C-alpha positions in Angstrom: -5.3 9.6 19.8 -8.7 11.1 21.1 -11.9 9.1 21.2 -13.2 12.0 19.1 -10.7 11.0 15.9 -11.5 7.4 16.6 -15.4 8.0 16.6 -15.2 10.2 13.4 -13.1 7.8 11.5 -15.4 5.0 12.4 -18.3 7.0 11.1 -16.4 8.0 8.0 -15.8 4.5 7.0 -19.6 3.6 7.8 -20.5 6.4 5.4 -22.1 8.3 8.4 -19.7 11.2 8.4 -18.7 13.7 5.7 -14.8 14.1 6.5 -13.5 17.6 6.0 -10.2 18.2 3.8 -8.6 18.8 7.4 -9.5 15.2 8.6 -8.4 13.9 5.5 -4.9 15.3 5.8 -4.7 14.1 9.4 -2.2 11.2 9.8 -4.3 10.1 13.0 -7.6 10.1 11.2 -6.1 8.4 8.1 -4.5 5.6 10.3 -7.8 5.1 12.1 -9.6 5.1 9.0 -7.3 2.1 7.6 -7.7 0.3 10.9 -11.4 0.3 10.5 -11.2 -0.5 6.7 -9.0 -3.3 7.5 -11.1 -4.8 10.1 -14.5 -4.3 8.5 -13.5 -6.0 5.3 -12.6 -9.0 7.4 -16.1 -8.7 9.2 -17.8 -8.0 5.6 -16.0 -11.4 3.9 -17.1 -13.2 7.2 -20.9 -12.3 6.9 -21.1 -12.8 3.1 -20.3 -16.5 2.6 -20.5 -17.6 -0.9 -22.2 -21.1 -1.5 -20.1 -23.8 -2.9 -21.2 -26.3 -5.3 -17.9 -28.3 -5.8 -17.1 -31.9 -5.9 -15.5 -33.3 -2.6 -11.9 -33.0 -3.8 -12.6 -29.4 -4.8 -14.6 -28.6 -1.8 -11.5 -29.5 0.5 -9.2 -27.5 -1.9 -11.6 -24.5 -1.3 -11.7 -25.0 2.5 -8.0 -25.1 2.5 -7.6 -22.1 0.5 -10.0 -20.3 2.8 -8.1 -21.4 6.0 -4.9 -20.1 4.2 -6.5 -16.8 4.0 -7.3 -16.5 7.6 -3.9 -17.1 8.5 -2.3 -13.6 7.9 1.4 -12.6 8.6 1.5 -10.0 11.3 2.3 -6.7 9.8 0.6 -7.4 6.6 -2.6 -6.3 5.2 -4.5 -6.9 2.0 -7.3 -4.6 0.7 -9.2 -6.0 -2.3 -9.5 -3.3 -5.2 -13.2 -3.4 -4.6 -12.6 -3.1 -0.9 -12.3 -0.3 1.3 -13.7 3.4 1.2 -13.5 5.6 -2.1 -13.8 9.3 -1.6 -14.7 11.7 -4.4 -12.0 14.4 -4.8 -13.1 15.8 -8.1 -15.9 15.1 -10.7 -15.1 11.5 -12.2 -11.9 11.0 -9.8 -12.1 8.9 -6.4 -9.3 8.3 -4.0 -8.9 5.2 -1.5 -6.1 5.5 1.1 -4.7 2.2 1.8 -1.8 3.0 4.0 -0.7 6.1 6.0 2.8 6.0 7.6 2.8 8.9 10.1 6.4 8.3 11.1 7.8 8.7 7.4 5.1 11.3 6.7 4.0 9.1 3.7 0.6 7.8 2.3 -0.3 5.2 -0.3 -3.7 5.3 -2.2 -5.3 4.1 -5.1 -7.2 6.7 -7.5 -10.0 5.7 -9.9 -10.6 8.3 -12.8 -13.6 8.0 -15.2 -12.9 8.4 -18.9 -12.5 12.0 -19.7 -12.0 13.3 -16.3 -8.8 15.4 -15.5 -6.8 15.9 -12.4 -5.5 19.5 -12.5 -1.7 20.2 -12.7 -0.1 20.1 -9.0 3.1 20.4 -7.5 4.8 17.7 -5.3 5.8 18.2 -1.8 8.1 15.1 -1.9 8.9 12.2 -4.2 5.9 10.4 -5.6 5.8 6.9 -7.1 2.7 6.0 -9.6 1.8 2.7 -11.1 -1.0 2.3 -13.5 -3.2 -0.6 -12.6 -5.6 -0.5 -15.5 -6.8 1.8 -18.4 -5.0 4.7 -20.0 -3.8 8.1 -18.9 -2.0 10.9 -20.5 0.1 13.4 -18.6 1.0 16.1 -21.1 1.8 14.7 -24.5 2.9 11.1 -22.8 0.2 8.3 -22.7 0.7 5.5 -20.0 -1.1 2.3 -19.8 -1.4 -0.7 -17.3 1.9 -1.6 -15.7 3.5 1.7 -16.3 5.4 3.4 -13.6 5.8 7.1 -13.3 8.0 9.1 -10.8 7.6 12.7 -9.9 10.5 14.0 -8.0 9.8 16.5 -4.9 9.3 20.1 -6.0 8.4 19.4 -9.4 5.2 20.6 -11.1 2.9 18.1 -12.8 0.9 18.7 -16.1 -2.6 17.8 -15.8 -3.2 13.8 -15.9 -6.3 12.9 -18.1 -8.2 9.8 -18.2 -8.1 8.6 -21.9 -10.1 5.3 -20.6 -11.5 4.5 -17.3 -8.3 4.2 -15.3 -7.0 3.1 -11.8 -3.8 3.9 -10.5 -1.6 3.6 -7.4 0.4 6.2 -5.7 2.9 6.5 -3.0 4.2 9.7 -1.7 4.3 12.4 1.0 1.2 13.2 3.4 
C-alpha cells in the first residue's frame, strides 16, 4: 500500500478530502478508511467521557462495563450506527462502508435513505444480502420493514428501492 493511499484515506475520514469514485471502489483505499474509522472511533470515545452520577454500587458496575468494552477480541470490530463516515451517494441517500475483504472481493456497508428517496434500478455483479435495520422500503410492489432479509442473486436486475419512511439497511455483497 502506498503512502498516498494512506494519506488520502486519513484525510477522507477526517473530512479533509473528497474521495473520487475510483478511490471509493479501491479495496486498498476502503481497507485503509476502515482502519482509520476503527481507530478514530476509539479515540473519539476516549476523548469525550460522559459524567457519571450514580450510586457507589452502580458506579462500580459502570466502571466494570467500560473496562469490558476495552477488552476486545482480536479480529473483531464494532462500529456504532452513529460512528464512522457516511458518504452521500445520491439525494437523500448515504452509505457507510464498515468492512472490506479484498481477498474475497466483498464489502459490507450501511445505507441510510431519507423518506421519499429512491435508489435507481441496478444490476448485481455478485450475490447480495440485505437486512433492513429500521424504517420501511419498497422494492417494486413489495414492502420491507425492520428485520426483513432480502437476497439478490448475481446477475439479477433490481427494481428501484424507495424509502417509504426514513430507513437504514445493511448490505453485504461484491466490491
